[in-house]
C-alpha positions as CSV (number, residue, x, y, z in Angstrom):
1,M,88.0,111.2,60.3
2,R,86.0,111.0,63.5
3,L,85.0,107.4,62.7
4,K,88.6,106.4,62.1
5,L,89.6,108.0,65.4
6,A,87.0,106.1,67.2
7,Q,88.0,102.9,65.5
8,A,91.7,103.5,66.4
9,S,90.7,104.2,70.0
10,M,88.7,100.9,70.3
11,A,91.4,98.9,68.6
12,L,94.1,100.1,70.9
13,S,92.0,99.6,74.0
14,L,91.1,96.0,73.0
15,L,94.7,95.2,72.4
16,L,95.9,96.5,75.7
17,P,94.7,93.6,77.9
18,F,96.4,91.1,75.5
19,Y,99.6,93.1,75.6
20,F,99.7,93.1,79.4
21,M,98.8,89.4,79.5
22,V,101.6,88.5,77.1
23,A,104.1,90.7,79.0
24,A,103.2,88.8,82.3
25,L,102.9,85.3,80.9
26,G,106.2,85.7,79.0
27,V,107.9,86.0,82.4
28,K,106.0,82.9,83.7
29,F,107.1,80.8,80.8
30,D,110.7,82.1,80.7
31,L,110.4,83.9,77.4
32,W,112.1,86.9,79.0
33,S,113.2,87.9,82.5
34,W,111.0,89.5,85.1
35,R,112.9,92.8,84.7
36,V,112.0,92.8,80.9
37,G,108.4,91.8,81.5
38,L,107.6,94.1,84.5
39,L,110.0,97.0,84.3
40,T,110.3,97.3,80.5
41,L,107.2,95.9,78.8
42,I,104.7,97.0,81.5
43,L,106.1,100.0,83.3
44,Q,108.2,101.6,80.6
45,V,106.1,100.7,77.5
46,G,102.7,99.5,78.8
47,L,101.9,102.5,81.1
48,P,102.5,105.1,78.3
49,L,100.3,102.9,76.0
50,F,97.7,102.9,78.7
51,G,97.8,106.6,79.0
52,L,97.6,107.0,75.2
53,S,94.6,104.8,75.1
54,L,92.9,106.8,77.8
55,I,93.5,110.1,76.0
56,L,92.6,108.8,72.6
57,G,89.4,107.3,73.9
58,L,88.4,110.6,75.5
59,V,89.3,112.6,72.4
60,A,87.4,110.2,70.1
61,L,84.3,110.3,72.3
62,V,84.2,114.1,72.5
63,A,84.9,114.4,68.8
64,S,82.1,111.9,67.9
65,L,79.5,113.8,70.1
66,V,80.2,117.4,69.4
67,R,78.3,117.6,66.1
68,K,76.1,115.5,63.9
69,P,76.2,112.9,62.5
70,R,77.3,111.4,65.9
71,T,78.8,108.2,64.5
72,G,81.4,106.1,66.2
73,W,80.6,107.2,69.7
74,K,79.9,103.6,70.8
75,M,83.4,102.5,69.6
76,A,84.9,105.6,71.3
77,L,83.1,104.8,74.5
78,V,84.6,101.3,74.5
79,G,88.0,102.8,73.8
80,L,87.6,104.9,76.9
81,L,85.9,102.4,79.2
82,I,88.5,99.7,78.9
83,P,91.5,101.8,80.2
84,L,89.2,103.3,82.8
85,L,88.3,99.8,84.0
86,G,92.1,99.0,84.0
87,L,92.7,102.1,86.1
88,G,90.0,101.1,88.5
89,Y,91.4,97.6,88.8
90,A,94.9,99.0,89.5
91,G,93.4,101.3,92.1
92,A,91.6,98.5,93.8
93,M,94.8,96.4,93.9
94,R,96.7,99.3,95.4
95,Q,93.9,99.9,98.0
96,G,93.9,96.2,98.8
97,S,97.6,96.3,99.6
98,G,96.8,99.0,102.2
99,D,99.9,100.7,103.6
100,A,102.2,97.7,102.9
101,P,105.8,98.6,103.6
102,P,108.5,98.1,101.0
103,I,109.5,94.6,102.3
104,H,109.2,91.2,100.8
105,D,110.0,88.9,103.8
106,V,107.6,88.4,106.7
107,T,107.2,85.8,109.5
108,T,105.1,85.0,112.5
109,D,108.1,84.9,114.8
110,I,110.5,87.8,114.3
111,A,112.7,86.8,117.3
112,D,113.3,83.2,116.0
113,P,112.0,82.8,112.5
114,P,111.9,79.5,110.6
115,A,115.1,79.0,108.7
116,F,115.4,78.0,105.0
117,S,117.3,74.8,104.1
118,A,120.5,74.8,102.1
119,A,118.5,73.4,99.1
120,V,116.1,76.4,99.2
121,M,119.0,78.9,99.6
122,A,120.8,77.2,96.6
123,A,117.7,77.5,94.5
124,R,117.4,81.2,95.4
125,A,121.1,81.8,94.6
126,A,120.7,80.1,91.2
127,V,118.3,82.8,90.1
128,D,120.0,85.7,91.8
129,A,117.1,86.1,94.3
130,N,116.7,88.6,97.1
131,P,119.0,87.9,100.0
132,V,117.4,86.3,103.1
133,N,118.2,88.9,105.7
134,S,118.1,88.6,109.5
135,M,114.9,89.8,111.1
136,S,117.0,91.7,113.6
137,A,118.9,93.6,110.9
138,P,118.3,97.4,110.9
139,M,116.7,98.3,107.6
140,G,119.4,101.0,107.0
141,S,122.1,98.3,107.1
142,L,120.5,96.4,104.2
143,E,121.8,97.2,100.7
144,A,118.4,97.6,99.2
145,Y,117.3,100.2,101.8
146,K,120.2,102.6,101.9
147,G,118.5,105.3,99.9
148,P,117.1,108.5,101.5
149,E,113.5,107.4,100.6
150,F,113.8,104.7,103.3
151,S,114.9,107.1,106.1
152,A,111.6,106.6,108.0
153,I,112.2,102.9,108.5
154,S,116.1,102.8,108.5
155,A,116.4,102.6,112.3
156,K,113.8,99.8,112.6
157,T,114.7,96.2,112.1
158,L,113.2,94.1,109.3
159,G,111.2,92.2,111.9
160,E,109.9,95.4,113.5
161,V,108.7,96.8,110.1
162,G,106.9,93.6,109.3
163,R,105.3,93.4,112.8
164,G,104.2,97.0,112.6
165,A,102.5,96.4,109.3
166,Y,101.0,93.0,110.1
167,P,100.5,93.0,113.9
168,D,98.1,90.0,113.7
169,L,100.7,87.8,112.1
170,R,101.5,85.6,115.0
171,P,102.4,82.0,115.8
172,L,99.5,79.6,115.7
173,S,98.9,77.4,118.8
174,L,97.1,74.1,118.4
175,P,96.2,71.4,120.9
176,A,97.3,68.5,118.8
177,E,100.8,66.9,119.0
178,P,103.4,68.3,116.6
179,S,103.6,65.3,114.3
180,K,99.9,65.4,113.6
181,V,99.9,69.1,113.0
182,A,102.9,68.9,110.7
183,A,101.2,66.2,108.7
184,A,98.2,68.5,108.4
185,A,100.5,71.3,107.4
186,V,101.8,69.3,104.5
187,E,98.2,68.7,103.3
188,E,97.3,72.4,103.7
189,A,100.4,73.5,101.7
190,K,99.2,71.2,98.9
191,A,95.7,72.7,99.2
192,Q,97.2,76.2,98.8
193,G,98.7,75.1,95.5
194,W,102.3,75.3,96.6
195,T,105.1,73.1,95.3
196,L,106.6,71.1,98.2
197,V,110.4,71.2,98.6
198,T,110.9,69.6,102.0
199,T,108.5,67.5,104.0
200,D,109.6,66.1,107.3
201,P,106.6,65.9,109.6
202,A,108.7,64.1,112.2
203,A,111.0,67.0,112.5
204,G,108.2,69.5,112.1
205,V,109.8,71.0,109.0
206,I,108.0,71.8,105.7
207,E,109.3,74.0,102.9
208,A,107.4,75.0,99.7
209,T,107.5,77.4,96.8
210,A,104.4,79.5,96.0
211,E,104.1,80.8,92.4
212,T,102.0,83.7,91.3
213,F,99.7,83.1,88.3
214,W,100.5,85.9,85.9
215,F,104.2,86.5,86.2
216,G,105.1,83.2,87.8
217,F,107.0,85.0,90.6
218,E,108.2,82.5,93.2
219,D,108.1,83.0,96.9
220,D,109.7,80.5,99.3
221,V,107.8,79.4,102.4
222,A,109.2,77.8,105.5
223,I,106.9,76.1,108.0
224,R,108.0,75.0,111.5
225,V,106.0,73.0,113.9
226,R,107.3,72.6,117.5
227,P,106.0,71.4,120.8
228,S,104.3,74.1,122.9
229,P,105.7,74.6,126.5
230,T,102.1,74.4,127.7
231,G,101.2,71.4,125.6
232,G,100.1,70.9,122.0
233,S,102.0,72.6,119.1
234,V,103.1,76.0,117.9
235,V,103.3,76.7,114.2
236,D,105.5,79.4,112.7
237,V,105.7,80.4,109.0
238,R,108.1,82.6,107.0
239,S,107.4,83.7,103.4
240,T,110.0,85.4,101.4
241,S,109.9,86.7,97.8
242,R,112.7,85.9,95.4
243,V,112.4,89.1,93.4
244,G,111.1,92.6,93.9
245,L,111.5,95.1,96.7
246,S,107.9,95.2,97.9
247,D,105.4,92.3,97.9
248,L,102.4,94.6,98.4
249,G,101.4,92.5,101.3
250,A,101.3,89.2,99.4
251,N,103.5,87.2,101.8
252,A,101.5,88.3,104.8
253,K,98.3,87.3,103.1
254,R,99.8,84.0,102.1
255,I,100.7,83.2,105.7
256,E,97.4,84.3,107.0
257,A,95.5,82.1,104.5
258,F,97.7,79.1,105.3
259,L,97.3,79.4,109.0
260,A,93.5,79.9,108.7
261,G,93.3,76.8,106.5
262,L,95.5,74.8,108.8
263,K,93.4,75.8,111.8
264,A,90.2,74.8,110.0
265,R,91.7,71.5,108.9
266,M,92.7,70.6,112.4
267,A,89.3,71.6,113.8
268,A,87.6,69.3,111.2
269,G,89.7,66.4,112.4
């Protein structure tokens, strides 16, 4: 009986990673919607399975060690370690997001953010994506943030919440002329692995779509390059998720990585 318990524990724990992979990749390849993949398969079903695996592994390990013959303890240990590793990974992901606010739209210029084209807005509307709100809109006026759980940020604007969470997210000033910077921005967007939607270096406008690996979540990115009043160019970026309330800081990290890459690309000539 103890051996069967250990075997069941190990089998369940080994199946869990594949279950989560299938749930996520099913969204990416349009086998089911992101709500089914994330909310149902992972949160409603996957998390209880995760807890069951953890408990079963612990029970199996204790049962295999309390008395001789101590058989099956290695399988039980595997059955316990896999969900523990998963728990550690989830904790690291959460810690990596820091105190990210429940927003999914950030920009380097909250007073005058880059605008998305009609083509991008149409693509968002076709998949019933999050609305693209004004950065000057009070959070409490936005439909998604009307609940009492958002009372701490309801009086702040969307831009203020983003700036408070990511104070270093600022426009990038470069000494080169706008057309040269815009051309480099196109190449950097490609290097980031984004799908280009609009490329108009002469106008200083670049739009792209970034896709996450597991779920295939799509975020829209607008890049604007303008002449600087003091000479050279100023680059602004806006990154907005199509689905989900909180991006866990992903959009800010994306903008930071792009600007760092663009700055290095320009420095390298």
